[in-house]
ROVO-528073 format. One record per residue (C-alpha): residue in one letter; x, y, z. Coordinates in pm, whole numbers, plus 50000, padded with zeros to 5 digits. Example, Ala and Ser with C-alpha at 12.3 -4.5 7.8 and 13.67 -1.06 7.14 Angstrom:
<lopas>
A512304955050780S513674989450714
</lopas>
This chain:
<lopas>
M152615179378444G154465209878322G156815233278494P156255260978752G152825276778783V152775313178687M150005338778732F149855371578545I147425396778683T146525431878553A144555456778759N143715492578705I143485505679067G142395541879001S139125536379185L140845517579464S143285546579518D140505572479521Q137945552979728P139665529479975G137795514080271D135415485680188M136505485679819Q140165479179928K139005450780161N137105434879879W140115438679640F142505421879873H140035394279960E139345385579604L142975388179497F144135364879779K141305340579708T142365338079347I146045333079440Q145225306279696R143015287879453Y145805282679202N148855285279431P151235297179162E154995297179217F155405330279040I153075360179049A153295390478828L150875418678929H150725448378692L148965479478829Q147775510878636E146635544578757F148655540679079G147445568079320G144245574279124K143105606478978E144245625879285Y147675609879295E149335639279470K147075633779768N146845595979743M150385585479671E151455577580033A148355557080088A148895538679763E152475530179858N151145516280191L148845493979992I151775477379833R153395471680173M150155456980304L150015434180007I153505419380029E153455417680409S150015399980421E149755365980589E147995352380276V151155356880069S153675348880346S154935318380154Y156265341879891D159595350280045R161015371279758V159495402679616Q160515427679346A158195458579321F158685487779091I156385516979150D156465549578950T155435575279212D157345606679098H154555628878965T156865658878966Q158235647678638P155215652478402N157105640478092R158135607878269F155365599578511T153285567978414A151545558978749L152405522678675G153365497478934S154755462378875V154925437779171Y156465403079145L156115376479411I158265344479415H157225313379616K159785298679867T159695265979678L160745281579347D164495281679270R166405291278959I164775324378906Q166715356578824I165975392178712Y167825410578448N170065441078512F169595462478199K172565485078291E175135456778359K173515433878109H173315401878312F170855382578526A171145383778903T169635364579192F167935383679472S166445377979817G164005394780055H161475422479984N162755449079742I160495479479684F161685505179436L159795538579447G160105572079274S160945579878910L162765545878864D165085563378618D168135550178813C166775515278879P168705491578642L166165462978690V163295479678504Q162735501078196K159965526978197E158675550977936R155755575177904F154365576477554P155495606877343Q153145636177356E152735634676978F150775602877012W147855621977170K148285658477088E144735668077194F145635660377563P148655679577694W148875656978008T148675619478010R150205592578229K149965565177962G153055544377911L154855511177969M157205494078217R159325463678135S161305438178339R163125407278221W163215373178396Q164905339878369L162945311378513H164375276078485N166425285978185R163495303778009T164025340377942F161025363177898D159975399877934L156955411378140V155525444478010N153075465678207L151035486677966H148505514577981L147135527377647F144965558377580H141325558577679D138115571077493A137705607377609S134175611577449N131535586377355L130255610577088I133725612176916S133975574076947L130735571576763E131855591576458H134035566376272S134795529176257P137385524676384S137285553976615I140005580176638Y140865567676988S141275532876845M143805546176597Y145685563776875R145915530977063S146985512076755K149775536676697A151025533377054L150775495677061K152705492976728Y155355515576886V155575492177192L155865459876975D158465475676742S160465486877042L160355452477202Q161295433676886D163925458376770T165885455077088S165805417677140E164095385077036V163055376977395P159555363077434F157225386877611F153985388177795L152175421577760F149465427478013G147775458278143D144955482578060F144905482877681N141775503977691F140505483777387R136925492777321L134135476877115D133675493776782L130805515676897K129685527076545S129535491076411L127875478676729I125035503476697S124735499776319A124135462476375Q120975470276569S117605476776416W117405510676558T116775544876417Q118555575976534R116145601676671E116455637376561M118565655676826T116445677177061E119045680377330K122545693977273D125335667877277T122985639277311V122345611677055L119295588877095Y118525555976926E115005541276925Q112935512776803E109185516676744G109285549476930E111005534677242V114475547877333K116995520277340L120235539577387S121185574377499I124745586877440K126535617577567N130255624777602K130445605877933V127065588777930F126275554577782D122685547077890H121695514077731R118225501777833N119275466077829M122775463077981E122245425578026I123465420677664F126995427277796Q126885398678038E127685361178027N125175348277761N126125373077491I129975371277488E130295354277147E128125381876981L130075409977148H133395395377023K132355405076671F132875441376775D136095435476969S138195443476673E141105464576812P143455434376859L142885420876509P145645440776327F148235426376574L147325389376566S150385380976355R152605394576638L150495387876944T148225360277074E145675357777353M143855328877520Q140175326977439I138065351277631S135035335277795F134255362078054P132235394178021P133795427777973S136135440378246Y135095477178239P133275499678345F131705486478663S129735505478929E131845518579219D128905514779443I129655486979689S125995474879683R126015470779295P129185449579225S128025432878910E126385462678739F128075482878467M128495519878515G126475540178263T129415560078143R131025539677861C130175510577650P131355478477835A134605464377685W137505441677748C140065467977842D142165447278079R143925418377907V146885395077899L148545391677554M151785375477461S154185370977166N154025339076976S157355328577117A155995334477471R152955313477395A155295284777304L156655285777663L153345276377807N152315240677890K150495226477593V148625199877789K144925208977779D143115182977991E144805189478323K142695206778596N143565243478612D146155239978332V145265273178167Q142805297578311Y141975332178176D139315350578374R138225381578571I138665385378944G135795395479177A132945390878931D130385394579212V132275418879440C132915456779393M136655461279318G136335494879139D135485504278780H137875478078647K137695440578729P141285426878746V142035400078485F144485371478524L146025343478331Y147145312478515C149255286378339K152205263678379M155445267378192E156705239677971S159155215178128P162605230678167I164485236077843E167755251977756N167235288477658N170265305677506L168775340677488K170915365677673
</lopas>
């Protein structure tokens, strides 16, 4: 039957922070529905873009969202909470806008969190919310990526946040991650892989080297990787011709005189967006190449759902992609090979391992949250310290 059920969720809430109201109601409803369906004993919720683009104005409301979450009746059976929210935007060289929230069910015992300063595991009780820079919080490690990783942009909130847990004698790290985005479709189109892909690769290698240099602890790495389909290769695979540019900063592709795709810096106008939906996932995977260089160090459950980004922020169009970027699997749950070994290997149990989006038919912002539900292996001794 396996050990405790765990659920790892990643959600970029930039849209939610900038446009609350009905979108926030939808977000809570779909999140709680997913939690209640699987009833995990341990929930790890990793948030990115906390406070949204206008974080100075939105931060107080975003903090209230976390309180609403952990105080909701729907999660009242989770009697212990650890929440770490990086809200101090006055430190531009440290601010990541990341939030990591962990909920522990009342039936779950033998769970502890690691104190990085005192170097030991500790039990806890009640609801514990840590806000601010988090620099003095010994239960979490946070880092904004060095500016040299993305010199073209003097200000970026991209970074990582790590906590360490011991559950039934299993030790593992949970890492919240936000990698660099694609700033321009036209620049993404120039090379294969794109320059943005190379930026992300450098940052991810930095994260993996840091994790594996400091310890041999298994880790789950989930967040907004911003992985994109290889745009140049994707378009090259079509039987299209590029029309001679008649409009500045616009690239058009056509077939038999009919425009199939129009691309600008922040426009991706594909005439047949249905190709990014359910029935074409296998074909799209051919261009989901960014994880490939890391498959000796990381693993991922098979993706059987459509891309998680970018969706319309119009409440009435919840399943339509926004015409700004090429749809892609930005939001993901990856893990080290040693972490994969901790998961229950039984495949024929109902709800044994589930990897999916949340709110496929409901507007939850430009990102659909993604979750992995699984059960840990039966308790074993773990001597990692």
